N, C-alpha and C positions, 0 to 999 in steps of 0.2 A: 304298242300300237304303231311303231315305225314301219312295220311290214304291210300295213293296210293301205290300199289305194285311196286317193282323195275322195272318190265317189263313195266308197265304203265308209270312210270316216264321217262323211257328211250324213249318210244314212244313220250311222250309229249315233251321231250327235242329235239328229232329229228324233230318233226313237228314244234316246235317253232323256231328252228334254220333255217329250210327251209323258214318259214314265214318271218323271219328277212332278210334273203338273198334275197328273192323276193321283199320285200318292198323296200330295197335299190336300186335294179335294176329298179323297176318301177319309183321310184322318179327321177333317173338319166335319164331314157329314155323318160320321158314325161315332158320336161321342159315347163313352162307356156307359153313361146312365140313360141313353136313349133320348136325351133332350137336344133340341135344335135351337138355332139362333137365326132370327131374321134380321136383315139389315135395311135401314131406311136412310137414304142420303138426303141431306138438306143442301139445296143449291138453288140459286136464283130465287130465293124466297118461296120455295116450294118443297114439300115432302114428296119423295119418290121411293116407293110407290105410294099412292094415296090410300090404298087398302092393303093391310098385311093380315094374312090368315095363319094362325099358329095353334098349337095345342096347349092345354093346361100344363104348366111347368116349363114351357119354352120361354125364351127371352127375345126381346127386340132391342137392337142397338141402333141408336141414332148417331150419324156421323155428320158433323157440320163442315161442309165444303164451301160455305158461303162467306162473303166478306163480313157480314153482320152477325151479331150474336143472336141465338135462338134458344128456345126451350121446346120440349115436347111435354105438354101438360094436359092431363085428363080434364075434360070439361067439368066433371063432378069434383075435381080436386083430389081424387084418390091417389094419384101418383104424379110425379114430376121429375124430369131429368135434371132440373136446375139449369142455370145458364150454360150454354155450350158455345164457346168461342170457336173461331175458325180453327179447324184441324183437331178438334176434340170430339170425344164420344160420350154418350150417356146410355146406360143399359137398365132396362126394367124387366124383371121376371114376373110373368103373369100366372097367378095361382088359382084363379077362378074363371069359369067360362063366362062369356058375355061379349057384348059389343062395346068398345071403348073409344068413343070419339075424342080427339085431342086437337090442340091448337099450339101455336107458339105464342106465349104471352107477350112477346115483344112485337109480334106481327099477327094480330087476331084474324086477318084474312087467310092465314095459312091453316088449313084444316085437313085432317086425315083420320083414319080409323084403324084400330087393331081389333080383329075378330078372333076370339079365343074359343076353341072347341074342346070338348072332352075327347080323349083318344078313341073312344068308342063311337064317335061321330055325332054325339049330342051337343 
């Protein structure tokens, strides 16, 4: 690349960076088994987003970016990430359609919902 002009190198760098960014996105969004993963961030004692919609067989990962420990625990007790310290993650795979409200057992005011649909829309 020593024969390239600075402007051309810059354009090459921008294009190559965009390619690498897209390549990583495509790899994550097209898993070989068709399953997807949703991410919920925990910060400032809130779940973000408050509602996650996924399909049966998909998973949700909770990432704790807060200073305090948290959990993501189904109100009916059917699933629980366990305690999540700052910087850790917990993942749940949902195998049945339905509406799954959940809380942090350490902070009961923190509430959110996972909506799980069949792939055919039901």
